[in-house]
C-alpha positions in Angstrom: 50.8 6.3 -15.1 50.7 8.9 -17.9 47.7 10.9 -18.7 47.3 9.2 -22.0 46.9 5.8 -20.2 44.1 7.2 -18.0 40.5 8.0 -18.6 39.7 11.7 -18.6 38.4 13.3 -15.4 34.9 13.6 -16.9 34.9 10.0 -17.8 36.0 9.0 -14.2 33.3 11.2 -12.6 30.6 9.8 -14.9 31.8 6.2 -14.3 31.7 6.3 -10.6 28.5 8.2 -10.4 26.9 5.5 -12.5 28.5 2.7 -10.5 27.2 4.1 -7.2 23.7 4.7 -8.7 23.6 1.3 -10.3 24.6 -0.6 -7.2 21.9 1.1 -5.2 19.3 0.9 -7.9 19.7 -2.9 -8.5 19.5 -3.5 -4.7 16.5 -1.2 -4.4 14.7 -2.8 -7.2 15.0 -6.3 -5.7 14.4 -5.4 -2.0 11.8 -2.7 -1.9 8.4 -3.8 -0.5 5.7 -4.7 -3.1 2.9 -3.3 -1.1 1.7 0.3 -0.3 4.6 0.8 2.2 7.0 0.8 -0.8 5.4 3.6 -2.7 8.0 6.2 -1.9 10.8 3.7 -2.6 9.2 2.9 -6.0 9.2 6.6 -6.8 12.9 6.8 -5.8 13.6 3.7 -8.0 12.1 5.5 -11.0 14.0 8.6 -10.3 17.4 6.9 -10.0 16.6 4.9 -13.1 16.0 7.9 -15.2 19.2 9.5 -13.7 21.2 6.4 -14.7 19.7 6.7 -18.2 20.8 10.3 -18.6 24.3 9.7 -17.1 24.8 6.8 -19.5 23.9 8.9 -22.5 26.4 11.5 -21.3 29.0 8.7 -20.7 28.5 7.3 -24.2 28.6 10.6 -25.9 31.9 11.4 -24.1 33.4 8.1 -25.0 32.5 8.4 -28.6 34.1 11.9 -28.8 37.1 11.2 -26.6 39.4 8.3 -27.3 39.7 6.0 -24.3 43.1 4.3 -23.3 44.1 1.3 -25.3 42.9 -2.2 -24.0 45.3 -3.9 -21.6 44.3 -7.5 -22.7 44.1 -9.2 -26.1 42.7 -12.6 -27.1 39.5 -14.0 -25.7 39.9 -12.2 -22.4 40.0 -8.9 -24.2 36.9 -9.9 -26.2 35.1 -11.0 -23.1 36.0 -7.8 -21.2 34.9 -5.6 -24.1 31.6 -7.6 -24.5 30.7 -7.2 -20.8 31.6 -3.5 -21.1 29.2 -2.8 -24.1 26.5 -5.0 -22.7 26.6 -3.0 -19.5 26.0 0.1 -21.7 23.1 -1.6 -23.4 21.7 -2.6 -20.0 21.9 0.9 -18.6 19.9 2.2 -21.5 17.4 -0.6 -21.9 16.6 -1.1 -18.2 15.4 2.5 -17.5 13.5 2.6 -20.9 11.6 -0.6 -20.2 10.8 0.7 -16.7 9.6 3.9 -18.2 7.5 1.9 -20.6 6.2 -0.3 -17.7 4.8 2.7 -15.7 3.5 4.4 -18.9 1.5 1.4 -20.0 0.2 0.5 -16.5 -3.6 0.2 -16.0 -3.2 2.4 -12.9 -1.9 5.8 -14.0 0.7 6.9 -11.4 2.4 10.1 -12.2 6.2 10.2 -11.9 8.0 13.2 -10.2 11.7 12.8 -10.4 12.9 13.1 -6.8 9.5 14.5 -5.9 10.1 17.6 -8.1 10.4 17.2 -11.8 7.4 15.7 -13.6 8.3 12.9 -16.1 5.6 12.5 -18.9 4.4 9.0 -19.7 5.4 7.4 -23.0 2.6 7.0 -25.5 2.4 3.3 -25.1 -0.9 1.2 -25.0 -1.8 -0.9 -22.0 -1.5 -4.0 -24.2 2.4 -3.6 -24.0 2.4 -3.6 -20.1 3.1 -7.3 -19.7 5.9 -7.4 -22.2 7.5 -4.2 -20.6 7.3 -5.8 -17.2 8.9 -9.1 -18.2 11.6 -7.3 -20.2 12.4 -5.1 -17.3 12.6 -8.0 -14.8 14.8 -10.0 -17.2 17.1 -7.1 -17.7 17.4 -6.6 -14.0 18.8 -10.2 -13.6 21.0 -9.6 -16.6 22.3 -6.4 -15.0 23.2 -8.2 -11.9 25.3 -10.7 -13.8 27.1 -8.1 -15.8 27.8 -5.9 -12.7 29.3 -8.9 -10.9 31.4 -9.8 -14.0 32.6 -6.3 -14.3 33.6 -6.0 -10.7 35.2 -9.5 -10.7 37.3 -8.5 -13.7 38.5 -5.3 -12.1 39.5 -7.1 -8.9 41.3 -9.8 -11.0 43.4 -7.2 -12.7 44.2 -5.5 -9.4 45.0 -8.3 -7.2 46.0 -11.2 -9.5 47.5 -9.6 -12.7 48.6 -6.4 -10.8 48.7 -4.6 -14.2 47.4 -1.2 -12.8 44.0 -1.3 -14.7 42.2 0.3 -11.7 44.6 3.2 -12.0 43.2 4.0 -15.4 39.9 5.0 -13.7 41.5 6.7 -10.7 43.3 10.0 -10.2 45.9 8.1 -8.2 47.7 4.7 -8.5 44.4 2.9 -8.0 43.5 3.4 -4.4 40.7 5.8 -5.1 39.1 3.4 -7.7 39.4 0.4 -5.3 37.7 2.5 -2.6 34.9 3.5 -4.9 34.5 -0.1 -6.0 34.2 -1.3 -2.4 31.8 1.6 -1.6 29.6 0.6 -4.5 29.4 -2.9 -3.2 28.7 -1.7 0.3 26.0 0.6 -0.8 24.2 -2.2 -2.8 24.5 -4.6 0.1 23.4 -1.9 2.6 20.3 -1.0 0.6 19.4 -4.6 0.0 19.8 -5.7 3.7 18.4 -2.5 5.0 15.1 -3.1 3.2 14.8 -6.7 4.5 16.2 -8.6 1.5 14.2 -9.8 -1.6 11.1 -7.8 -2.3 8.3 -8.5 0.1 5.0 -7.4 1.5 4.8 -5.8 5.0 2.4 -7.4 7.4 -0.4 -9.9 7.0 -3.0 -8.5 4.6 -5.8 -10.7 5.8 -5.2 -9.8 9.4 -5.0 -6.1 8.4 -8.3 -6.2 6.5 -10.0 -7.9 9.5 -8.5 -5.4 11.9 -9.7 -2.5 9.7 -13.2 -4.0 9.4 -13.3 -4.3 13.2 -12.4 -0.7 13.6 -15.0 0.5 11.1 -17.7 -1.6 12.8 -16.9 0.2 16.1 -16.7 3.6 14.6 -19.3 3.8 11.8 -23.0 4.5 12.7 -25.5 2.0 11.4 -27.9 3.0 8.6 -30.7 2.9 11.1 -28.8 5.2 13.5 -28.1 7.7 10.7 -31.7 7.7 9.6 -32.9 8.2 13.1 -30.4 11.0 13.6 -31.7 12.8 10.5 -35.3 12.4 11.7 -34.3 13.8 15.1 -32.6 16.8 13.4 -35.7 17.5 11.4 -38.0 17.3 14.5 -35.6 19.5 16.5 -35.8 22.2 13.7 -39.6 22.0 13.6 -39.8 22.4 17.4 -37.5 25.4 17.2 -39.8 27.0 14.7 -42.8 26.4 16.8 -41.3 28.0 19.9 -42.9 31.4 20.6 -39.9 32.8 22.5 -36.6 31.5 21.2 -33.7 31.2 23.6 -30.7 33.5 23.4 -28.3 32.5 20.6 -25.3 30.3 21.7 -21.9 32.0 21.9 -19.7 32.1 18.8 -16.3 30.5 19.0 -13.2 31.3 16.9 -11.0 28.4 15.7 -7.4 29.2 16.6 -4.4 28.5 14.2 -2.4 25.4 14.7 -5.1 22.8 14.7 -4.9 19.5 12.8 -7.3 17.6 10.5 -5.9 14.2 9.6 -7.1 11.1 7.8 -6.0 7.5 7.5 -7.2 4.6 5.4 -6.2 0.9 5.1 -4.5 -0.1 1.9 -4.0 -3.8 1.7 -3.0 -4.0 5.4 -0.9 -0.8 5.4 -2.2 2.4 6.8 -2.0 5.4 4.4 -2.1 8.7 6.3 -2.4 12.4 5.4 -3.8 15.7 6.5 -5.5 18.9 5.3 -3.5 22.1 5.8 -6.3 24.6 5.2 -9.8 24.5 6.8 -12.1 26.9 8.6 -14.9 26.6 11.1 -17.9 28.7 12.1 -19.1 27.4 15.6 -21.9 28.7 17.8 -22.4 26.4 20.7 -23.1 26.5 24.5 -21.3 23.5 26.0 -23.9 23.3 28.7 -26.8 23.4 26.2 -25.4 22.0 23.0 -28.9 21.3 21.4 -28.9 25.0 20.1 -25.5 24.6 18.4 -24.8 25.3 14.8 -21.5 24.2 13.3 -20.0 24.6 9.8 -16.6 23.3 8.8 -15.1 24.0 5.3 -12.0 22.1 4.1 -9.8 23.2 1.2 -9.4 19.9 -0.7 -6.4 21.2 -2.6 -4.5 21.4 0.7 -4.7 17.6 1.1 -1.2 16.0 1.5 0.3 12.6 2.3 3.8 13.8 2.4 4.7 12.7 -1.1 4.3 14.9 -4.2 3.3 12.0 -6.4 0.7 10.7 -4.1 -0.6 14.2 -3.4 -1.2 14.8 -7.1 -3.2 11.6 -7.3 -5.1 12.4 -4.2 -6.2 15.8 -5.5 -6.9 14.4 -8.9 -10.2 13.3 -10.6 -9.9 9.7 -9.3 -10.1 10.8 -5.7 -10.9 14.2 -4.2 -11.2 16.0 -7.6 -10.2 19.3 -6.0 -10.2 21.3 -9.3 -13.9 20.5 -9.9 -15.0 20.4 -6.2 -12.5 22.6 -4.3 -14.1 22.4 -0.9 -15.8 19.8 1.4 -18.4 21.2 3.8 -19.9 19.7 7.0 -22.9 21.4 8.6 -24.7 20.4 11.8 -27.6 21.8 13.9 -28.0 18.5 15.9 -25.4 18.3 18.8 -26.0 16.3 22.0 -24.0 15.7 25.1 -23.4 12.0 25.7 -21.7 12.2 29.1 -19.3 14.5 30.9 -17.2 16.2 28.1 -18.2 13.8 25.4 -20.5 15.1 22.6 -21.9 13.7 19.3 -23.1 15.7 16.3 -25.1 14.7 13.3 -24.9 16.7 10.1 -24.5 16.7 6.4 -21.2 16.2 4.6 -20.9 17.7 1.1 -17.9 16.2 -0.7 -17.1 15.4 -4.3 -20.5 16.6 -5.6 -22.5 14.4 -3.2 -24.2 15.1 0.2 -24.9 12.5 2.9 -25.6 12.4 6.6 -22.3 12.3 8.6 -21.8 11.8 12.3 -18.9 12.9 14.3 -17.8 12.4 18.0 -15.8 14.9 19.9 -14.7 16.0 23.4 -14.2 19.3 25.0 -11.6 20.3 27.6 -11.0 23.6 29.4 -13.4 26.2 30.7 -14.4 29.8 30.3 -13.5 31.4 27.0 -11.1 28.8 25.8 -11.7 25.2 24.9 -9.7 22.3 23.5 -11.5 20.2 20.9 -10.7 16.6 19.8 -12.8 14.3 17.7 -13.1 11.8 15.0 -15.4 10.4 12.3 -15.5 7.4 10.0 -16.4 8.4 6.4 -17.6 6.0 3.7 -15.6 7.2 0.7 -17.6 5.0 -1.7 -20.8 6.9 -0.9 -19.1 10.1 -2.1 -17.4 8.5 -5.2 -13.9 9.1 -3.8 -11.4 6.6 -5.2 -13.4 4.7 -7.8 -10.6 3.7 -10.3 -8.1 0.8 -10.3 -5.7 2.7 -8.1 -8.2 2.5 -5.2 -8.8 -1.2 -5.6 -6.9 -2.1 -2.4 -8.3 0.8 -0.3 -10.7 0.1 2.5 -14.1 1.7 2.1 -14.0 3.6 5.4 -11.7 6.6 6.0 -10.8 7.6 9.6 -10.8 11.3 10.2 -9.4 12.9 13.4 -9.2 16.5 14.4 -7.9 18.6 17.2 -7.9 22.4 17.7 -8.3 25.2 20.2 -11.3 27.6 20.1 -11.9 30.9 21.9 -14.9 33.2 22.3 
């Protein structure tokens, strides 16, 4: 086939890039979970959509400035083929734009980072347009499926029934490359759809998840009476220490070694959302055999919070949650540590977070001997008491956040 009967190399590259992206995008949009477990896939869906929008603009610009090969069919078949072709262009422009409008007008402001890297600003659209944008985007998705199927069916008809070499126009060879890319696009779409479990769904039983989370919180969270009693005991202990005429020798100081972990998890409509803090320090003075004289201070850099996703990290550190810019650190201080049994300890202290301070209990264990100890522990924190997560984006979050830590300390 002569060069004048083929599309240009640039047109071919853009065509097949769009075909692959579109097949995966349509399947992803219909199959990704509709609960918290699908957050990362939702971000990927937005990223691919904007990529398709940009590629389509380039493809249209190239087509309008470079004459394509002449049509191979006339009559109503040619009109139908041309109509499907241009409707596909309209779909590939309108679907990403309505999706962009959808997230821009959503009541819950979720930032978009294209492929976790490039920030995409929201369009200046009022929330009142959100429902229209959502319905339009969904309608266009179904229209896109129909157009995609018609376009593929037409190409296969020309290749296998009419045998007129149409696929070769979009292929550097006699059509084998184009046929292979066509099959690859279909396999990609099917693989994404089936790999995600089919039509969009929610993972797990939300009611069961909420019950389980409530049960765990009930086991882990101290009662208000226990917290008040602990605070009173701490005050009495401090008064007794002042009244002592000959204070005991100060407890040994411990240095927290690098490599420790400070992790958190919270239930979100039945799905666990987890993360960690990368930067935190501790000042610990404690005799494991006489913990009553211990003083402990832990400082956490809130800007180091991460959930492994750039978009979620930005929201987590923002004003609706940790507000790291205004309150850069969380601090927990305790002078009330007691041994429960064996290597099990409990400490009552005060947690200062997000501009608020409240009593907070932690439980921990010690392992090892001599000048090196391994520490593991946990706490259950009432995020609502500290005003963390008060906007619509936190509506499905459980009130209790589970904190776990592990580190080595030496003296």
